[in-house]
C-alpha positions as CSV (number, residue, x, y, z in Angstrom):
1,X,21.0,18.6,58.7
2,X,22.6,20.3,55.7
3,X,22.8,17.0,53.8
4,X,19.1,16.3,54.5
5,X,18.1,19.7,53.3
6,X,20.1,19.3,50.1
7,X,18.5,16.0,49.5
8,X,15.0,17.5,50.0
9,X,15.9,20.4,47.6
10,X,17.1,17.9,45.0
11,X,14.0,15.8,45.2
12,X,11.9,19.0,45.0
13,X,13.7,20.0,41.8
14,X,13.1,16.6,40.2
15,X,9.4,16.7,41.1
16,X,9.0,20.3,39.8
17,X,10.8,19.3,36.5
18,X,8.5,16.3,35.9
19,X,5.3,17.9,37.1
20,X,5.8,21.1,35.1
21,X,3.0,21.5,32.5
22,X,5.7,22.1,29.8
23,X,7.3,18.8,30.6
24,X,4.0,17.0,30.7
25,X,3.0,18.5,27.3
26,X,6.3,17.3,25.9
27,X,5.5,13.8,27.1
28,X,2.1,13.9,25.5
29,X,2.9,15.4,22.1
30,X,5.2,12.6,20.9
31,X,2.6,9.9,21.8
32,X,-0.1,11.9,20.0
33,X,2.1,12.2,16.9
34,X,3.1,8.6,16.9
35,X,-0.4,7.3,17.5
36,X,-2.0,9.4,14.8
37,X,0.8,8.7,12.3
38,X,0.5,5.0,13.0
39,X,-3.2,5.0,12.6
40,X,-3.0,6.9,9.3
41,X,-0.2,4.6,8.0
42,X,-2.6,1.6,7.9
43,X,-4.6,2.9,4.9
44,X,-2.2,5.5,3.6
45,X,-1.3,3.8,0.3
46,X,-4.7,2.3,-0.3
47,X,-6.2,5.8,-0.4
48,X,-3.5,7.1,-2.7
49,X,-3.8,4.2,-5.0
50,X,-7.6,4.5,-5.3
51,X,-8.1,1.1,-3.9
52,X,-6.0,-0.7,-6.6
53,X,-4.2,-3.6,-4.8
54,X,-1.4,-3.8,-7.4
55,X,-0.7,-0.1,-7.3
56,X,-1.0,-0.1,-3.5
57,X,1.6,-2.8,-3.2
58,X,4.0,-1.1,-5.6
59,X,3.7,2.2,-3.7
60,X,4.4,0.5,-0.4
61,X,7.5,-1.3,-1.7
62,X,8.9,2.0,-2.9
63,X,8.5,3.6,0.5
64,X,9.8,0.6,2.5
65,X,13.1,1.2,4.2
66,X,15.5,-1.5,3.1
67,X,18.6,-2.7,4.9
68,X,21.2,-0.5,3.0
69,X,19.1,2.6,3.7
70,X,18.7,1.6,7.4
71,X,22.5,1.4,7.7
72,X,23.1,4.6,5.7
73,X,20.5,6.8,7.5
74,X,22.6,7.4,10.7
75,X,25.7,8.1,8.5
76,X,23.8,10.6,6.4
77,X,22.4,12.2,9.5
78,X,25.9,12.6,10.9
79,X,27.1,14.2,7.7
80,X,24.1,16.7,7.7
81,X,24.7,17.5,11.4
82,X,28.4,18.3,10.9
83,X,27.5,20.3,7.8
84,X,25.0,22.4,9.8
85,X,27.5,22.7,12.7
86,X,30.1,24.3,10.4
87,X,28.0,26.0,7.6
88,X,24.5,26.7,9.0
89,X,24.8,30.4,8.1
90,X,25.6,29.6,4.5
91,X,22.7,27.1,3.9
92,X,20.2,28.5,6.4
93,X,17.8,30.0,3.9
94,X,17.9,26.9,1.6
95,X,17.2,24.8,4.7
96,X,14.4,27.1,5.7
97,X,12.8,26.9,2.2
98,X,13.0,23.0,2.2
99,X,11.4,22.9,5.7
100,X,8.6,25.3,4.8
101,X,7.8,23.2,1.7
102,X,7.8,20.1,3.9
103,X,5.6,21.9,6.5
104,X,3.1,23.0,3.8
105,X,2.8,19.5,2.3
106,X,2.5,17.9,5.8
107,X,-0.2,20.3,6.9
108,X,-2.2,19.7,3.8
109,X,-2.1,16.0,4.5
110,X,-3.1,16.4,8.1
111,X,-5.8,19.0,7.5
112,X,-7.5,17.5,4.4
113,X,-9.4,14.7,6.3
114,X,-10.8,17.3,8.7
115,X,-12.1,19.5,6.0
116,X,-13.5,16.5,4.1
117,X,-15.5,15.6,7.2
118,X,-16.6,19.2,7.7
119,X,-17.8,19.4,4.1
120,X,-19.7,16.1,4.3
121,X,-21.3,17.2,7.6
122,X,-22.3,20.5,6.0
123,X,-23.8,18.9,3.0
124,X,-26.0,16.6,5.3
125,X,-27.0,19.2,7.9
126,X,-26.8,22.6,6.2
127,X,-26.9,22.7,2.4
128,X,-26.8,19.7,0.2
129,X,-25.4,21.6,-2.8
130,X,-22.0,22.5,-1.3
131,X,-19.6,21.3,-4.0
132,X,-16.9,18.7,-3.1
133,X,-14.8,19.7,-6.1
134,X,-14.3,22.8,-8.2
135,X,-13.9,22.4,-12.0
136,X,-10.9,24.1,-13.6
137,X,-9.1,23.9,-16.9
138,X,-9.3,20.6,-18.8
139,X,-5.6,19.7,-18.3
140,X,-6.0,20.0,-14.5
141,X,-9.5,18.7,-13.9
142,X,-11.5,19.2,-10.8
143,X,-9.8,20.3,-7.6
144,X,-11.1,18.9,-4.3
145,X,-12.5,21.5,-2.0
146,X,-11.1,19.9,1.1
147,X,-7.6,20.0,-0.4
148,X,-8.0,23.6,-1.4
149,X,-9.2,24.6,2.2
150,X,-6.3,22.7,3.7
151,X,-3.8,24.4,1.3
152,X,-5.2,27.9,2.2
153,X,-4.9,27.3,5.9
154,X,-1.4,25.9,5.5
155,X,-0.3,28.8,3.4
156,X,-1.8,31.3,5.9
157,X,0.1,29.7,8.8
158,X,3.4,29.7,7.0
159,X,3.0,33.4,6.0
160,X,2.1,34.2,9.6
161,X,5.1,32.3,10.8
162,X,7.4,34.3,8.5
163,X,6.2,37.5,9.9
164,X,6.0,36.5,13.6
165,X,8.6,33.7,14.0
166,X,6.2,32.1,16.6
167,X,7.7,29.0,18.1
168,X,4.1,27.7,18.6
169,X,3.7,27.6,14.8
170,X,7.1,25.9,14.6
171,X,5.8,23.2,16.9
172,X,2.7,22.9,14.7
173,X,4.9,22.4,11.6
174,X,7.1,19.9,13.4
175,X,4.0,17.9,14.6
176,X,2.6,17.8,11.0
177,X,5.9,16.7,9.5
178,X,6.2,14.0,12.1
179,X,2.6,12.7,11.4
180,X,3.2,12.7,7.6
181,X,6.6,11.0,7.8
182,X,5.4,8.2,10.1
183,X,2.3,7.7,7.9
184,X,4.2,7.5,4.6
185,X,7.6,5.9,5.3
186,X,7.5,2.2,6.4
187,X,9.7,-0.1,8.4
188,X,8.8,-3.5,6.9
189,X,10.2,-5.8,9.6
190,X,11.9,-6.0,13.0
191,X,15.2,-6.8,11.2
192,X,15.2,-3.4,9.5
193,X,13.9,-1.7,12.7
194,X,16.8,-3.2,14.7
195,X,19.4,-2.0,12.2
196,X,18.0,1.5,12.0
197,X,17.1,2.1,15.7
198,X,20.4,0.8,17.1
199,X,22.3,2.7,14.5
200,X,20.6,5.9,15.6
201,X,21.1,4.8,19.2
202,X,24.9,5.0,18.7
203,X,24.5,8.1,16.6
204,X,22.7,10.0,19.4
205,X,25.2,8.8,22.1
206,X,28.2,9.8,19.9
207,X,27.0,13.3,19.0
208,X,25.9,14.2,22.5
209,X,28.5,12.6,24.7
210,X,31.6,12.1,22.5
211,X,31.5,15.0,20.0
212,X,32.8,17.6,22.6
213,X,36.1,15.7,22.8
214,X,36.6,15.9,19.0
215,X,35.0,19.1,18.0
216,X,35.4,21.1,21.2
217,X,31.6,21.6,21.5
218,X,28.6,19.5,21.8
219,X,27.6,19.3,18.1
220,X,24.0,18.2,18.7
221,X,23.3,20.9,21.3
222,X,25.1,23.6,19.3
223,X,23.0,22.9,16.2
224,X,19.8,22.7,18.2
225,X,20.4,26.1,19.9
226,X,21.6,27.7,16.6
227,X,18.3,26.9,14.8
228,X,16.2,28.3,17.7
229,X,18.3,31.5,17.9
230,X,18.4,32.2,14.2
231,X,16.2,34.7,12.4
232,X,13.4,32.1,12.1
233,X,13.0,29.0,14.3
234,X,13.3,25.9,12.2
235,X,10.8,23.0,12.7
236,X,13.4,20.4,13.7
237,X,12.5,20.2,17.4
238,X,9.5,20.8,19.7
239,X,10.0,23.4,22.4
240,X,7.5,24.1,25.2
241,X,8.1,26.8,27.8
242,X,8.2,25.6,31.4
243,X,6.1,27.3,34.0
244,X,7.7,26.1,37.2
245,X,11.3,26.6,36.2
246,X,13.4,28.6,33.7
247,X,13.9,27.8,30.0
248,X,11.9,25.7,27.6
249,X,11.7,21.9,27.4
250,X,13.0,20.7,24.0
251,X,12.8,17.5,22.1
252,X,14.3,16.8,18.7
253,X,12.0,15.6,15.9
254,X,14.3,12.6,15.4
255,X,13.4,11.4,18.9
256,X,9.8,11.3,17.8
257,X,10.3,10.2,14.2
258,X,12.8,7.3,14.5
259,X,10.9,5.4,17.3
260,X,7.6,6.4,15.6
261,X,8.4,4.5,12.5
262,X,9.0,1.4,14.6
263,X,5.8,1.8,16.6
264,X,3.9,2.3,13.3
265,X,5.2,-1.0,12.1
266,X,4.0,-2.7,15.3
267,X,0.6,-0.9,15.0
268,X,0.2,-2.4,11.5
269,X,1.4,-5.8,12.7
270,X,-1.1,-5.8,15.5
271,X,-4.0,-4.8,13.2
272,X,-3.2,-7.8,11.0
273,X,-3.0,-10.4,13.7
274,X,-5.6,-9.3,16.2
275,X,-7.4,-6.3,14.7
276,X,-6.5,-3.9,17.6
277,X,-3.3,-2.1,18.7
278,X,-4.3,-2.4,22.3
279,X,-3.9,-6.2,22.6
280,X,-0.5,-6.7,20.9
281,X,2.9,-5.1,20.5
282,X,2.0,-1.5,19.9
283,X,0.7,-0.7,23.3
284,X,3.6,-2.6,24.9
285,X,6.1,-0.5,23.0
286,X,4.2,2.8,23.5
287,X,4.4,2.3,27.3
288,X,8.1,1.6,26.9
289,X,8.4,4.8,24.9
290,X,6.7,6.8,27.7
291,X,9.0,5.2,30.3
292,X,12.0,6.1,28.2
293,X,10.8,9.7,27.9
294,X,10.3,10.0,31.7
295,X,13.8,8.5,32.2
296,X,15.3,11.1,29.8
297,X,13.8,14.0,31.8
298,X,14.9,12.4,35.1
299,X,18.5,12.0,33.9
300,X,18.4,15.5,32.4
301,X,17.4,16.9,35.8
302,X,19.8,14.7,37.8
303,X,22.9,15.2,35.7
304,X,22.1,18.8,34.6
305,X,23.4,18.1,31.1
306,X,21.9,17.3,27.7
307,X,20.8,13.8,27.2
308,X,20.5,11.7,24.1
309,X,16.9,10.7,24.2
310,X,17.4,7.6,22.0
311,X,19.7,6.2,24.6
312,X,16.5,5.5,26.6
313,X,13.9,5.3,23.9
314,X,15.4,2.6,21.7
315,X,15.8,0.1,24.6
316,X,12.5,1.2,26.0
317,X,10.6,0.3,22.8
318,X,12.8,-2.5,21.4
319,X,13.3,-4.7,24.5
320,X,9.6,-5.1,25.5
321,X,8.9,-6.0,21.9
322,X,11.6,-8.7,21.8
323,X,10.4,-10.1,25.2
324,X,6.7,-10.2,24.2
325,X,7.5,-11.7,20.8
326,X,9.7,-14.4,22.4
327,X,7.0,-15.2,25.0
328,X,4.3,-15.5,22.2
329,X,6.5,-17.5,19.9
330,X,6.2,-14.9,17.2
331,X,9.7,-13.5,17.1
332,X,10.4,-15.0,13.7
333,X,7.3,-13.4,12.3
334,X,8.2,-10.0,13.7
335,X,11.8,-10.4,12.4
336,X,10.6,-11.1,8.9
337,X,7.6,-8.7,9.1
338,X,5.1,-11.5,8.1
339,X,2.2,-11.7,10.6
340,X,1.1,-15.3,11.4
341,X,-2.2,-16.0,9.7
342,X,-4.2,-19.2,9.0
343,X,-7.6,-19.9,7.5
344,X,-10.2,-22.2,9.1
345,X,-13.5,-23.3,7.6
346,X,-16.6,-23.1,9.7
347,X,-19.0,-26.0,9.3
348,X,-21.6,-24.2,7.1
349,X,-22.0,-24.5,3.4
350,X,-24.9,-22.9,1.5
351,X,-25.7,-23.6,-2.2
352,X,-27.4,-20.9,-4.2
353,X,-30.5,-23.0,-4.8
354,X,-30.2,-25.3,-1.9
355,X,-31.0,-24.9,1.8
356,X,-28.1,-24.5,4.2
357,X,-26.5,-27.8,5.3
358,X,-23.9,-28.6,7.9
359,X,-20.5,-29.9,7.1
360,X,-19.3,-33.0,8.9
361,X,-15.5,-33.1,9.1
362,X,-15.1,-30.8,6.2
363,X,-17.4,-32.8,3.8
364,X,-20.8,-31.7,2.6
365,X,-23.2,-33.5,0.4
366,X,-25.0,-31.2,-2.1
367,X,-26.2,-33.1,-5.2
368,X,-23.6,-35.8,-4.4
369,X,-20.6,-34.1,-6.1
370,X,-17.4,-33.3,-4.1
371,X,-15.1,-30.4,-4.9
372,X,-11.7,-29.5,-3.2
373,X,-10.2,-26.1,-2.7
374,X,-7.0,-25.0,-1.0
375,X,-6.6,-22.8,2.1
376,X,-3.7,-22.1,4.4
377,X,-2.9,-25.2,6.3
378,X,-4.1,-27.8,3.8
379,X,-7.0,-28.7,1.6
380,X,-10.6,-28.8,2.7
381,X,-13.3,-30.6,0.7
382,X,-16.7,-29.1,0.1
383,X,-19.4,-30.8,-1.8
384,X,-21.6,-29.1,-4.3
385,X,-23.7,-29.8,-7.4
386,X,-23.0,-28.6,-10.9
387,X,-23.2,-24.9,-11.6
388,X,-23.9,-23.6,-8.1
389,X,-22.1,-21.0,-6.0
390,X,-21.1,-22.3,-2.6
391,X,-20.9,-19.8,0.3
392,X,-18.4,-20.7,3.0
393,X,-18.0,-19.0,6.3
394,X,-14.3,-18.6,6.9
395,X,-12.5,-17.9,10.2
396,X,-9.0,-16.5,10.1
397,X,-6.9,-17.4,13.1
398,X,-3.4,-16.9,14.4
399,X,-1.6,-20.1,13.7
400,X,0.5,-19.9,16.8
401,X,-2.1,-18.9,19.5
402,X,-5.3,-19.9,17.7
403,X,-6.7,-16.4,18.4
404,X,-9.4,-15.2,16.2
405,X,-8.2,-12.6,13.6
406,X,-11.3,-12.1,11.6
407,X,-14.2,-13.9,9.9
408,X,-15.9,-13.4,6.5
409,X,-18.1,-15.3,4.0
410,X,-16.6,-16.4,0.7
411,X,-18.4,-17.5,-2.4
412,X,-16.8,-20.3,-4.5
413,X,-18.1,-21.2,-7.9
414,X,-18.4,-24.9,-8.6
415,X,-18.8,-26.6,-11.9
416,X,-19.4,-30.2,-13.1
417,X,-15.8,-31.0,-13.9
């Protein structure tokens, strides 16, 4: 009877832990941060470069994480963690200053699109003369109003935090830093993702499970508790109070940021091969991330000790991706970070001064002259007369599955040569 009662009590504790609103919020927040950061990462550099393809490519390459950095990041993280473990009191205010600057920049990035939409809506519906930019001195030029509004809100929140030390504001700062980091930094391939994620997998396991035998304390937990009990909470973790049990639920920002970079890579990969994150690798990995988070909380309740979340999150996101990539025959494309793409010509060719004519087997007779042009997968021949523009409907398809990626109309100028 006693054993059955203990089993019932244990199951009740597990259920209360998982159904607690604080736990559910901590399951939802990382998915929100990762999804929004992944969405913004698609057009992040095109917006910064003003639409210039060359500048956009250069900026992307500068922010791509290469192999040597993927190897060094867990090592650098370990050095920083040990330094904070021993010398947090000495560098606390420097660390606080750096994190406040990162919070300010990240909030400006996240809030600017909201104020831009608000300004455009106000110009259409309220008053059409609301300025979008404010002129200043010549060396500075015009300042965008949406950026100024975002900066004012961000500065106000930071000042409020310094006076109140509200952990809710700390959570807001951490969320914005996570969104900005996932949007701006890029994992370019599954190869780099594997190096970095599995490196942090062993990093997390070591500093949670093995460090107590070397340092006498759990280094990861000690640093996490130190930053929450200091004069100001530092935005390096998300903490939500639990309503059905004692203490807060906490999740380190690294457990959001590291898998988030990988999911953002999958999001961009999906957008290139099928135009939607819901029909490819991203949704698959996001479900794996959610399962990994639930497993983390389960093990936390069952074992009643701190758990390295990446122990469950890395396999939860990486293994479904590998299985799906293997089943689709796209594992090599994922590993190299090069989505499979192919161009197919639809049988319609239209000359500028001629009526539309159908193409039979890739050939069209317009004024009797034949021209050839190259596309992925070989050459196609299109006939045209001298000095006309030929409009070609192009389908872009996955070379492995023959699934439609996109379609567009392309104009090719023909001459008499």
